[in-house]
PQR file of N, CA, C, O and H, with PARSE charges and radii, in Angstrom:
ATOM      1  N   MET A   1      56.408 119.557  90.643 -0.4000 1.5000
ATOM      2  CA  MET A   1      55.900 119.659  91.792 -0.0000 2.0000
ATOM      3  C   MET A   1      56.102 118.259  92.248  0.5500 1.7000
ATOM      4  O   MET A   1      55.925 117.384  91.401 -0.5500 1.4000
ATOM      5  N   SER A   2      56.535 117.814  93.762 -0.4000 1.5000
ATOM      6  CA  SER A   2      56.504 116.635  94.188 -0.0000 2.0000
ATOM      7  C   SER A   2      55.164 116.349  94.865  0.5500 1.7000
ATOM      8  O   SER A   2      54.339 117.158  95.290 -0.5500 1.4000
ATOM      9  H   SER A   2      56.679 118.525  94.451  0.4000 1.0000
ATOM     10  N   SER A   3      55.133 114.930  94.870 -0.4000 1.5000
ATOM     11  CA  SER A   3      53.714 114.561  95.801 -0.0000 2.0000
ATOM     12  C   SER A   3      54.008 114.403  97.184  0.5500 1.7000
ATOM     13  O   SER A   3      55.180 114.414  97.558 -0.5500 1.4000
ATOM     14  H   SER A   3      55.803 114.272  94.526  0.4000 1.0000
ATOM     15  N   PHE A   4      53.198 114.277  97.868 -0.4000 1.5000
ATOM     16  CA  PHE A   4      52.989 113.785  99.218 -0.0000 2.0000
ATOM     17  C   PHE A   4      54.011 112.545  99.367  0.5500 1.7000
ATOM     18  O   PHE A   4      54.967 112.596 100.140 -0.5500 1.4000
ATOM     19  H   PHE A   4      52.246 114.267  97.563  0.4000 1.0000
ATOM     20  N   GLY A   5      53.668 111.211  98.403 -0.4000 1.5000
ATOM     21  CA  GLY A   5      54.454 110.024  98.379 -0.0000 2.0000
ATOM     22  C   GLY A   5      55.690 110.207  98.202  0.5500 1.7000
ATOM     23  O   GLY A   5      56.518 109.645  98.919 -0.5500 1.4000
ATOM     24  H   GLY A   5      52.891 111.169  97.775  0.4000 1.0000
ATOM     25  N   ASP A   6      56.054 111.096  97.132 -0.4000 1.5000
ATOM     26  CA  ASP A   6      57.677 111.354  96.981 -0.0000 2.0000
ATOM     27  C   ASP A   6      58.362 111.905  98.500  0.5500 1.7000
ATOM     28  O   ASP A   6      59.332 111.444  99.102 -0.5500 1.4000
ATOM     29  H   ASP A   6      55.381 111.552  96.550  0.4000 1.0000
ATOM     30  N   GLY A   7      57.631 112.854  98.796 -0.4000 1.5000
ATOM     31  CA  GLY A   7      58.247 113.304 100.042 -0.0000 2.0000
ATOM     32  C   GLY A   7      58.511 112.371 101.168  0.5500 1.7000
ATOM     33  O   GLY A   7      59.498 112.459 101.899 -0.5500 1.4000
ATOM     34  H   GLY A   7      56.843 113.229  98.308  0.4000 1.0000
ATOM     35  N   MET A   8      57.427 111.328 101.288 -0.4000 1.5000
ATOM     36  CA  MET A   8      57.529 110.243 102.197 -0.0000 2.0000
ATOM     37  C   MET A   8      58.504 109.523 101.843  0.5500 1.7000
ATOM     38  O   MET A   8      59.261 109.265 102.779 -0.5500 1.4000
ATOM     39  H   MET A   8      56.625 111.256 100.695  0.4000 1.0000
ATOM     40  N   ASN A   9      58.823 109.043 100.748 -0.4000 1.5000
ATOM     41  CA  ASN A   9      59.775 108.351 100.308 -0.0000 2.0000
ATOM     42  C   ASN A   9      61.213 108.770 100.285  0.5500 1.7000
ATOM     43  O   ASN A   9      62.094 107.911 100.304 -0.5500 1.4000
ATOM     44  H   ASN A   9      58.209 109.253  99.987  0.4000 1.0000
ATOM     45  N   GLU A  10      61.494 110.056 100.245 -0.4000 1.5000
ATOM     46  CA  GLU A  10      62.690 110.685 100.425 -0.0000 2.0000
ATOM     47  C   GLU A  10      62.884 110.881 102.049  0.5500 1.7000
ATOM     48  O   GLU A  10      64.040 110.890 102.473 -0.5500 1.4000
ATOM     49  H   GLU A  10      60.778 110.753 100.229  0.4000 1.0000
ATOM     50  N   ALA A  11      61.959 111.012 102.825 -0.4000 1.5000
ATOM     51  CA  ALA A  11      62.138 110.916 104.289 -0.0000 2.0000
ATOM     52  C   ALA A  11      62.423 109.579 104.747  0.5500 1.7000
ATOM     53  O   ALA A  11      63.331 109.387 105.556 -0.5500 1.4000
ATOM     54  H   ALA A  11      61.021 111.004 102.480  0.4000 1.0000
ATOM     55  N   THR A  12      61.688 108.602 104.271 -0.4000 1.5000
ATOM     56  CA  THR A  12      62.056 107.102 104.703 -0.0000 2.0000
ATOM     57  C   THR A  12      63.489 106.878 104.088  0.5500 1.7000
ATOM     58  O   THR A  12      64.309 106.473 104.912 -0.5500 1.4000
ATOM     59  H   THR A  12      60.951 108.758 103.613  0.4000 1.0000
ATOM     60  N   SER A  13      63.897 107.038 102.966 -0.4000 1.5000
ATOM     61  CA  SER A  13      65.184 106.976 102.634 -0.0000 2.0000
ATOM     62  C   SER A  13      66.384 107.457 103.434  0.5500 1.7000
ATOM     63  O   SER A  13      67.393 106.801 103.692 -0.5500 1.4000
ATOM     64  H   SER A  13      63.231 107.367 102.296  0.4000 1.0000
ATOM     65  N   ASP A  14      66.065 108.916 103.842 -0.4000 1.5000
ATOM     66  CA  ASP A  14      67.036 109.452 104.565 -0.0000 2.0000
ATOM     67  C   ASP A  14      66.878 108.761 105.959  0.5500 1.7000
ATOM     68  O   ASP A  14      67.920 108.454 106.538 -0.5500 1.4000
ATOM     69  H   ASP A  14      65.245 109.449 103.632  0.4000 1.0000
ATOM     70  N   MET A  15      65.947 108.548 106.423 -0.4000 1.5000
ATOM     71  CA  MET A  15      66.156 107.833 107.776 -0.0000 2.0000
ATOM     72  C   MET A  15      66.613 106.751 107.825  0.5500 1.7000
ATOM     73  O   MET A  15      67.383 106.505 108.753 -0.5500 1.4000
ATOM     74  H   MET A  15      65.101 108.798 105.952  0.4000 1.0000
ATOM     75  N   SER A  16      66.280 105.641 106.769 -0.4000 1.5000
ATOM     76  CA  SER A  16      67.351 104.250 106.679 -0.0000 2.0000
ATOM     77  C   SER A  16      68.679 104.388 106.497  0.5500 1.7000
ATOM     78  O   SER A  16      69.497 103.616 106.997 -0.5500 1.4000
ATOM     79  H   SER A  16      65.654 105.841 106.015  0.4000 1.0000
ATOM     80  N   GLY A  17      69.049 105.608 105.604 -0.4000 1.5000
ATOM     81  CA  GLY A  17      70.388 105.946 105.466 -0.0000 2.0000
ATOM     82  C   GLY A  17      71.225 106.337 106.642  0.5500 1.7000
ATOM     83  O   GLY A  17      72.379 105.958 106.848 -0.5500 1.4000
ATOM     84  H   GLY A  17      68.384 106.236 105.198  0.4000 1.0000
ATOM     85  N   ARG A  18      70.488 107.165 107.416 -0.4000 1.5000
ATOM     86  CA  ARG A  18      70.880 107.458 108.899 -0.0000 2.0000
ATOM     87  C   ARG A  18      71.213 106.360 109.691  0.5500 1.7000
ATOM     88  O   ARG A  18      72.266 106.196 110.306 -0.5500 1.4000
ATOM     89  H   ARG A  18      69.551 107.473 107.249  0.4000 1.0000
ATOM     90  N   ALA A  19      70.012 105.440 109.623 -0.4000 1.5000
ATOM     91  CA  ALA A  19      70.121 104.267 110.521 -0.0000 2.0000
ATOM     92  C   ALA A  19      71.358 103.324 110.106  0.5500 1.7000
ATOM     93  O   ALA A  19      72.108 102.745 110.892 -0.5500 1.4000
ATOM     94  H   ALA A  19      69.156 105.574 109.124  0.4000 1.0000
ATOM     95  N   ARG A  20      71.406 103.298 108.756 -0.4000 1.5000
ATOM     96  CA  ARG A  20      72.537 102.158 108.351 -0.0000 2.0000
ATOM     97  C   ARG A  20      73.844 102.901 108.999  0.5500 1.7000
ATOM     98  O   ARG A  20      74.637 102.274 109.701 -0.5500 1.4000
ATOM     99  H   ARG A  20      70.796 103.769 108.118  0.4000 1.0000
ATOM    100  N   HIS A  21      73.964 103.995 108.765 -0.4000 1.5000
ATOM    101  CA  HIS A  21      75.228 104.796 109.215 -0.0000 2.0000
ATOM    102  C   HIS A  21      75.545 104.524 110.882  0.5500 1.7000
ATOM    103  O   HIS A  21      76.547 104.212 111.525 -0.5500 1.4000
ATOM    104  H   HIS A  21      73.320 104.504 108.195  0.4000 1.0000
ATOM    105  N   ARG A  22      74.360 104.769 111.153 -0.4000 1.5000
ATOM    106  CA  ARG A  22      74.539 104.555 112.889 -0.0000 2.0000
ATOM    107  C   ARG A  22      74.772 103.114 113.252  0.5500 1.7000
ATOM    108  O   ARG A  22      75.564 102.900 114.170 -0.5500 1.4000
ATOM    109  H   ARG A  22      73.545 105.022 110.632  0.4000 1.0000
ATOM    110  N   ALA A  23      74.282 102.258 112.752 -0.4000 1.5000
ATOM    111  CA  ALA A  23      74.508 100.687 112.896 -0.0000 2.0000
ATOM    112  C   ALA A  23      75.909 100.493 112.520  0.5500 1.7000
ATOM    113  O   ALA A  23      76.514  99.681 113.220 -0.5500 1.4000
ATOM    114  H   ALA A  23      73.639 102.432 112.006  0.4000 1.0000
ATOM    115  N   GLU A  24      76.632 101.114 111.474 -0.4000 1.5000
ATOM    116  CA  GLU A  24      77.974 100.924 110.992 -0.0000 2.0000
ATOM    117  C   GLU A  24      78.885 101.363 112.106  0.5500 1.7000
ATOM    118  O   GLU A  24      79.859 100.773 112.573 -0.5500 1.4000
ATOM    119  H   GLU A  24      76.141 101.774 110.906  0.4000 1.0000
ATOM    120  N   ASP A  25      78.311 102.640 112.462 -0.4000 1.5000
ATOM    121  CA  ASP A  25      79.171 103.149 113.593 -0.0000 2.0000
ATOM    122  C   ASP A  25      79.171 102.281 115.015  0.5500 1.7000
ATOM    123  O   ASP A  25      80.112 102.358 115.805 -0.5500 1.4000
ATOM    124  H   ASP A  25      77.519 103.119 112.082  0.4000 1.0000
ATOM    125  N   MET A  26      77.955 101.415 115.254 -0.4000 1.5000
ATOM    126  CA  MET A  26      78.043 100.989 116.561 -0.0000 2.0000
ATOM    127  C   MET A  26      78.546  99.466 116.367  0.5500 1.7000
ATOM    128  O   MET A  26      78.747  98.701 117.311 -0.5500 1.4000
ATOM    129  H   MET A  26      77.191 101.353 114.613  0.4000 1.0000
ATOM    130  N   THR A  27      78.704  99.166 115.115 -0.4000 1.5000
ATOM    131  CA  THR A  27      79.361  97.924 114.833 -0.0000 2.0000
ATOM    132  C   THR A  27      80.915  98.278 115.024  0.5500 1.7000
ATOM    133  O   THR A  27      81.579  97.469 115.672 -0.5500 1.4000
ATOM    134  H   THR A  27      78.540  99.787 114.349  0.4000 1.0000
ATOM    135  N   GLY A  28      81.462  99.264 114.585 -0.4000 1.5000
ATOM    136  CA  GLY A  28      82.768  99.833 114.681 -0.0000 2.0000
ATOM    137  C   GLY A  28      83.390  99.821 116.082  0.5500 1.7000
ATOM    138  O   GLY A  28      84.513  99.393 116.349 -0.5500 1.4000
ATOM    139  H   GLY A  28      80.923  99.921 114.058  0.4000 1.0000
ATOM    140  N   ASN A  29      82.378 100.428 117.066 -0.4000 1.5000
ATOM    141  CA  ASN A  29      82.661 100.751 118.365 -0.0000 2.0000
ATOM    142  C   ASN A  29      82.630  99.181 119.152  0.5500 1.7000
ATOM    143  O   ASN A  29      83.573  98.909 119.896 -0.5500 1.4000
ATOM    144  H   ASN A  29      81.466 100.776 116.849  0.4000 1.0000
ATOM    145  N   ALA A  30      81.626  98.275 118.973 -0.4000 1.5000
ATOM    146  CA  ALA A  30      81.745  97.151 119.351 -0.0000 2.0000
ATOM    147  C   ALA A  30      83.032  96.403 118.932  0.5500 1.7000
ATOM    148  O   ALA A  30      83.576  95.632 119.723 -0.5500 1.4000
ATOM    149  H   ALA A  30      80.861  98.497 118.369  0.4000 1.0000
ATOM    150  N   GLU A  31      83.498  96.616 117.750 -0.4000 1.5000
ATOM    151  CA  GLU A  31      84.811  95.794 117.394 -0.0000 2.0000
ATOM    152  C   GLU A  31      86.010  96.399 118.190  0.5500 1.7000
ATOM    153  O   GLU A  31      86.870  95.716 118.746 -0.5500 1.4000
ATOM    154  H   GLU A  31      83.056  97.241 117.108  0.4000 1.0000
ATOM    155  N   HIS A  32      85.966  97.727 118.178 -0.4000 1.5000
ATOM    156  CA  HIS A  32      87.114  98.301 119.028 -0.0000 2.0000
ATOM    157  C   HIS A  32      87.042  98.060 120.309  0.5500 1.7000
ATOM    158  O   HIS A  32      88.116  97.892 120.887 -0.5500 1.4000
ATOM    159  H   HIS A  32      85.268  98.282 117.726  0.4000 1.0000
ATOM    160  N   MET A  33      85.863  97.980 121.048 -0.4000 1.5000
ATOM    161  CA  MET A  33      85.827  97.795 122.293 -0.0000 2.0000
ATOM    162  C   MET A  33      86.211  96.174 122.701  0.5500 1.7000
ATOM    163  O   MET A  33      86.871  95.987 123.723 -0.5500 1.4000
ATOM    164  H   MET A  33      84.991  98.117 120.579  0.4000 1.0000
ATOM    165  N   THR A  34      85.817  95.125 121.949 -0.4000 1.5000
ATOM    166  CA  THR A  34      86.070  93.880 121.743 -0.0000 2.0000
ATOM    167  C   THR A  34      87.764  93.624 121.567  0.5500 1.7000
ATOM    168  O   THR A  34      88.358  92.767 122.221 -0.5500 1.4000
ATOM    169  H   THR A  34      85.280  95.277 121.118  0.4000 1.0000
ATOM    170  N   LYS A  35      88.295  94.343 120.766 -0.4000 1.5000
ATOM    171  CA  LYS A  35      89.637  94.380 120.555 -0.0000 2.0000
ATOM    172  C   LYS A  35      90.407  94.716 121.991  0.5500 1.7000
ATOM    173  O   LYS A  35      91.303  94.006 122.447 -0.5500 1.4000
ATOM    174  H   LYS A  35      87.812  95.039 120.235  0.4000 1.0000
ATOM    175  N   ARG A  36      89.930  95.852 122.584 -0.4000 1.5000
ATOM    176  CA  ARG A  36      90.482  96.570 123.684 -0.0000 2.0000
ATOM    177  C   ARG A  36      90.570  95.430 124.891  0.5500 1.7000
ATOM    178  O   ARG A  36      91.576  95.232 125.572 -0.5500 1.4000
ATOM    179  H   ARG A  36      89.203  96.429 122.213  0.4000 1.0000
ATOM    180  N   MET A  37      89.180  94.650 125.027 -0.4000 1.5000
ATOM    181  CA  MET A  37      88.888  93.992 126.185 -0.0000 2.0000
ATOM    182  C   MET A  37      89.719  92.408 126.215  0.5500 1.7000
ATOM    183  O   MET A  37      89.966  91.736 127.216 -0.5500 1.4000
ATOM    184  H   MET A  37      88.363  94.810 124.474  0.4000 1.0000
ATOM    185  N   GLU A  38      90.084  92.048 124.593 -0.4000 1.5000
ATOM    186  CA  GLU A  38      90.700  90.853 124.196 -0.0000 2.0000
ATOM    187  C   GLU A  38      92.207  91.191 124.857  0.5500 1.7000
ATOM    188  O   GLU A  38      92.972  90.404 125.414 -0.5500 1.4000
ATOM    189  H   GLU A  38      89.884  92.594 123.780  0.4000 1.0000
ATOM    190  N   GLU A  39      92.350  92.415 124.645 -0.4000 1.5000
ATOM    191  CA  GLU A  39      94.123  92.912 124.973 -0.0000 2.0000
ATOM    192  C   GLU A  39      94.325  93.135 126.459  0.5500 1.7000
ATOM    193  O   GLU A  39      95.437  93.005 126.972 -0.5500 1.4000
ATOM    194  H   GLU A  39      91.728  93.055 124.193  0.4000 1.0000
ATOM    195  N   ARG A  40      93.416  93.418 127.039 -0.4000 1.5000
ATOM    196  CA  ARG A  40      93.280  93.531 128.329 -0.0000 2.0000
ATOM    197  C   ARG A  40      93.373  92.157 129.073  0.5500 1.7000
ATOM    198  O   ARG A  40      94.190  91.891 129.954 -0.5500 1.4000
ATOM    199  H   ARG A  40      92.513  93.524 126.623  0.4000 1.0000
ATOM    200  N   LEU A  41      92.426  91.348 128.588 -0.4000 1.5000
ATOM    201  CA  LEU A  41      92.671  89.804 129.127 -0.0000 2.0000
ATOM    202  C   LEU A  41      93.796  89.096 128.773  0.5500 1.7000
ATOM    203  O   LEU A  41      94.210  88.116 129.393 -0.5500 1.4000
ATOM    204  H   LEU A  41      91.762  91.565 127.873  0.4000 1.0000
ATOM    205  N   GLU A  42      94.286  89.555 127.817 -0.4000 1.5000
ATOM    206  CA  GLU A  42      95.632  88.866 127.304 -0.0000 2.0000
ATOM    207  C   GLU A  42      96.746  89.504 128.613  0.5500 1.7000
ATOM    208  O   GLU A  42      97.525  88.806 129.261 -0.5500 1.4000
ATOM    209  H   GLU A  42      93.950  90.351 127.313  0.4000 1.0000
ATOM    210  N   HIS A  43      96.587  90.701 128.728 -0.4000 1.5000
ATOM    211  CA  HIS A  43      97.630  91.247 129.805 -0.0000 2.0000
ATOM    212  C   HIS A  43      97.194  90.709 131.319  0.5500 1.7000
ATOM    213  O   HIS A  43      98.039  90.499 132.188 -0.5500 1.4000
ATOM    214  H   HIS A  43      95.954  91.268 128.201  0.4000 1.0000
ATOM    215  N   ALA A  44      96.095  90.559 131.476 -0.4000 1.5000
ATOM    216  CA  ALA A  44      95.624  90.157 132.690 -0.0000 2.0000
ATOM    217  C   ALA A  44      95.919  88.446 133.140  0.5500 1.7000
ATOM    218  O   ALA A  44      96.119  88.006 134.272 -0.5500 1.4000
ATOM    219  H   ALA A  44      95.408  90.731 130.769  0.4000 1.0000
ATOM    220  N   THR A  45      95.863  87.657 131.769 -0.4000 1.5000
ATOM    221  CA  THR A  45      96.482  86.144 131.795 -0.0000 2.0000
ATOM    222  C   THR A  45      97.991  86.248 132.070  0.5500 1.7000
ATOM    223  O   THR A  45      98.452  85.550 132.973 -0.5500 1.4000
ATOM    224  H   THR A  45      95.701  88.014 130.849  0.4000 1.0000
ATOM    225  N   ASP A  46      98.765  87.025 131.399 -0.4000 1.5000
ATOM    226  CA  ASP A  46     100.157  87.328 131.702 -0.0000 2.0000
ATOM    227  C   ASP A  46     100.461  87.503 133.022  0.5500 1.7000
ATOM    228  O   ASP A  46     101.372  86.863 133.549 -0.5500 1.4000
ATOM    229  H   ASP A  46      98.390  87.593 130.666  0.4000 1.0000
ATOM    230  N   ASP A  47      99.748  88.361 133.656 -0.4000 1.5000
ATOM    231  CA  ASP A  47     100.031  88.665 134.957 -0.0000 2.0000
ATOM    232  C   ASP A  47      99.655  87.521 135.922  0.5500 1.7000
ATOM    233  O   ASP A  47     100.471  87.204 136.787 -0.5500 1.4000
ATOM    234  H   ASP A  47      99.009  88.881 133.228  0.4000 1.0000
ATOM    235  N   VAL A  48      98.577  86.938 135.837 -0.4000 1.5000
ATOM    236  CA  VAL A  48      98.293  85.875 136.628 -0.0000 2.0000
ATOM    237  C   VAL A  48      99.308  84.684 136.533  0.5500 1.7000
ATOM    238  O   VAL A  48      99.689  84.024 137.500 -0.5500 1.4000
ATOM    239  H   VAL A  48      97.914  87.196 135.134  0.4000 1.0000
ATOM    240  N   LYS A  49      99.730  84.483 135.091 -0.4000 1.5000
ATOM    241  CA  LYS A  49     100.867  83.431 135.093 -0.0000 2.0000
ATOM    242  C   LYS A  49     102.234  83.771 135.764  0.5500 1.7000
ATOM    243  O   LYS A  49     102.993  82.922 136.233 -0.5500 1.4000
ATOM    244  H   LYS A  49      99.420  85.019 134.306  0.4000 1.0000
ATOM    245  N   ASP A  50     102.463  85.160 135.753 -0.4000 1.5000
ATOM    246  CA  ASP A  50     103.607  85.606 136.363 -0.0000 2.0000
ATOM    247  C   ASP A  50     103.276  85.497 137.756  0.5500 1.7000
ATOM    248  O   ASP A  50     104.349  85.447 138.357 -0.5500 1.4000
ATOM    249  H   ASP A  50     101.847  85.850 135.372  0.4000 1.0000
ATOM    250  N   LYS A  51     102.234  85.429 138.635 -0.4000 1.5000
ATOM    251  CA  LYS A  51     101.948  85.462 139.841 -0.0000 2.0000
ATOM    252  C   LYS A  51     102.078  84.291 140.324  0.5500 1.7000
ATOM    253  O   LYS A  51     102.831  84.061 141.270 -0.5500 1.4000
ATOM    254  H   LYS A  51     101.363  85.470 138.146  0.4000 1.0000
ATOM    255  N   VAL A  52     101.361  83.391 139.739 -0.4000 1.5000
ATOM    256  CA  VAL A  52     101.330  81.926 139.941 -0.0000 2.0000
ATOM    257  C   VAL A  52     102.610  81.120 139.787  0.5500 1.7000
ATOM    258  O   VAL A  52     102.825  80.196 140.572 -0.5500 1.4000
ATOM    259  H   VAL A  52     100.749  83.577 138.970  0.4000 1.0000
ATOM    260  N   GLY A  53     103.588  81.457 138.689 -0.4000 1.5000
ATOM    261  CA  GLY A  53     104.778  81.097 138.297 -0.0000 2.0000
ATOM    262  C   GLY A  53     105.741  81.404 139.584  0.5500 1.7000
ATOM    263  O   GLY A  53     106.517  80.581 140.071 -0.5500 1.4000
ATOM    264  H   GLY A  53     103.413  82.207 138.052  0.4000 1.0000
ATOM    265  N   GLY A  54     105.553  82.685 140.020 -0.4000 1.5000
ATOM    266  CA  GLY A  54     106.186  83.370 141.267 -0.0000 2.0000
ATOM    267  C   GLY A  54     106.112  82.320 142.635  0.5500 1.7000
ATOM    268  O   GLY A  54     106.943  81.765 143.355 -0.5500 1.4000
ATOM    269  H   GLY A  54     104.923  83.354 139.624  0.4000 1.0000
ATOM    270  N   PHE A  55     105.058  82.367 142.575 -0.4000 1.5000
ATOM    271  CA  PHE A  55     104.276  81.327 144.130 -0.0000 2.0000
ATOM    272  C   PHE A  55     105.077  79.943 143.816  0.5500 1.7000
ATOM    273  O   PHE A  55     105.844  79.470 144.654 -0.5500 1.4000
ATOM    274  H   PHE A  55     104.384  82.817 141.990  0.4000 1.0000
ATOM    275  N   MET A  56     104.824  79.255 142.407 -0.4000 1.5000
ATOM    276  CA  MET A  56     105.345  77.982 142.522 -0.0000 2.0000
ATOM    277  C   MET A  56     106.645  78.065 142.504  0.5500 1.7000
ATOM    278  O   MET A  56     107.061  77.093 143.134 -0.5500 1.4000
ATOM    279  H   MET A  56     104.201  79.640 141.726  0.4000 1.0000
ATOM    280  N   GLY A  57     107.490  78.682 142.135 -0.4000 1.5000
ATOM    281  CA  GLY A  57     108.978  78.766 142.450 -0.0000 2.0000
ATOM    282  C   GLY A  57     109.130  78.931 143.809  0.5500 1.7000
ATOM    283  O   GLY A  57     110.027  78.312 144.382 -0.5500 1.4000
ATOM    284  H   GLY A  57     107.152  79.471 141.622  0.4000 1.0000
ATOM    285  N   ARG A  58     108.302  79.762 144.492 -0.4000 1.5000
ATOM    286  CA  ARG A  58     108.781  80.034 146.055 -0.0000 2.0000
ATOM    287  C   ARG A  58     108.468  78.341 146.634  0.5500 1.7000
ATOM    288  O   ARG A  58     109.325  77.695 147.237 -0.5500 1.4000
ATOM    289  H   ARG A  58     107.574  80.265 144.026  0.4000 1.0000
ATOM    290  N   MET A  59     107.082  77.814 146.308 -0.4000 1.5000
ATOM    291  CA  MET A  59     107.089  76.494 146.866 -0.0000 2.0000
ATOM    292  C   MET A  59     108.007  75.655 146.740  0.5500 1.7000
ATOM    293  O   MET A  59     108.513  74.987 147.643 -0.5500 1.4000
ATOM    294  H   MET A  59     106.386  78.339 145.817  0.4000 1.0000
ATOM    295  N   LYS A  60     108.311  75.646 145.424 -0.4000 1.5000
ATOM    296  CA  LYS A  60     109.573  74.647 145.008 -0.0000 2.0000
ATOM    297  C   LYS A  60     110.885  74.588 145.782  0.5500 1.7000
ATOM    298  O   LYS A  60     111.499  73.574 146.116 -0.5500 1.4000
ATOM    299  H   LYS A  60     107.900  76.188 144.691  0.4000 1.0000
ATOM    300  N   GLU A  61     111.185  75.806 145.993 -0.4000 1.5000
ATOM    301  CA  GLU A  61     112.368  76.417 146.668 -0.0000 2.0000
ATOM    302  C   GLU A  61     112.151  75.729 147.947  0.5500 1.7000
ATOM    303  O   GLU A  61     112.925  74.815 148.232 -0.5500 1.4000
ATOM    304  H   GLU A  61     110.687  76.629 145.721  0.4000 1.0000
ATOM    305  N   LYS A  62     111.055  76.091 148.884 -0.4000 1.5000
ATOM    306  CA  LYS A  62     110.664  75.677 150.294 -0.0000 2.0000
ATOM    307  C   LYS A  62     110.828  74.270 150.177  0.5500 1.7000
ATOM    308  O   LYS A  62     111.578  73.725 150.987 -0.5500 1.4000
ATOM    309  H   LYS A  62     110.427  76.834 148.652  0.4000 1.0000
ATOM    310  N   LEU A  63     110.247  73.576 149.295 -0.4000 1.5000
ATOM    311  CA  LEU A  63     110.212  72.094 149.549 -0.0000 2.0000
ATOM    312  C   LEU A  63     111.595  71.312 149.254  0.5500 1.7000
ATOM    313  O   LEU A  63     111.795  70.143 149.583 -0.5500 1.4000
ATOM    314  H   LEU A  63     109.637  74.019 148.638  0.4000 1.0000
ATOM    315  N   SER A  64     112.596  72.213 148.526 -0.4000 1.5000
ATOM    316  CA  SER A  64     113.963  71.560 148.188 -0.0000 2.0000
ATOM    317  C   SER A  64     114.641  71.932 149.126  0.5500 1.7000
ATOM    318  O   SER A  64     115.801  71.521 149.105 -0.5500 1.4000
ATOM    319  H   SER A  64     112.434  73.163 148.259  0.4000 1.0000
ATOM    320  N   GLY A  65     114.247  72.802 150.265 -0.4000 1.5000
ATOM    321  CA  GLY A  65     115.045  72.993 151.225 -0.0000 2.0000
ATOM    322  C   GLY A  65     115.916  74.252 150.838  0.5500 1.7000
ATOM    323  O   GLY A  65     116.756  74.607 151.664 -0.5500 1.4000
ATOM    324  H   GLY A  65     113.304  73.136 150.281  0.4000 1.0000
ATOM    325  N   GLY A  66     115.810  74.874 149.803 -0.4000 1.5000
ATOM    326  CA  GLY A  66     116.548  76.158 149.407 -0.0000 2.0000
ATOM    327  C   GLY A  66     116.394  77.421 150.653  0.5500 1.7000
ATOM    328  O   GLY A  66     116.061  77.295 151.831 -0.5500 1.4000
ATOM    329  H   GLY A  66     115.128  74.586 149.131  0.4000 1.0000
ATOM    330  N   SER A  67     116.657  78.268 150.121 -0.4000 1.5000
ATOM    331  CA  SER A  67     116.272  79.436 151.194 -0.0000 2.0000
ATOM    332  C   SER A  67     115.304  79.708 152.234  0.5500 1.7000
ATOM    333  O   SER A  67     114.172  80.073 151.915 -0.5500 1.4000
ATOM    334  H   SER A  67     116.928  78.370 149.164  0.4000 1.0000
ATOM    335  N   LYS A  68     115.682  79.547 153.620 -0.4000 1.5000
ATOM    336  CA  LYS A  68     114.784  79.430 154.468 -0.0000 2.0000
ATOM    337  C   LYS A  68     114.346  80.762 155.296  0.5500 1.7000
ATOM    338  O   LYS A  68     113.459  80.695 156.148 -0.5500 1.4000
ATOM    339  H   LYS A  68     116.601  79.251 153.879  0.4000 1.0000
TER
END
């Protein structure tokens, strides 16, 4: 027969195992979200570079007397 203390130890061990697995899941989710945000930022940065580059090109063209 197991004692009350053994039952409490088993319950505590089970809860800590579930908490550990939940923490691992949350860490994995956070890492995945961080990677996705980094990818989105990279694409956004490329878009901004393209837009600024296009704007600068048009300004240089206007200043050099190119197309009017």
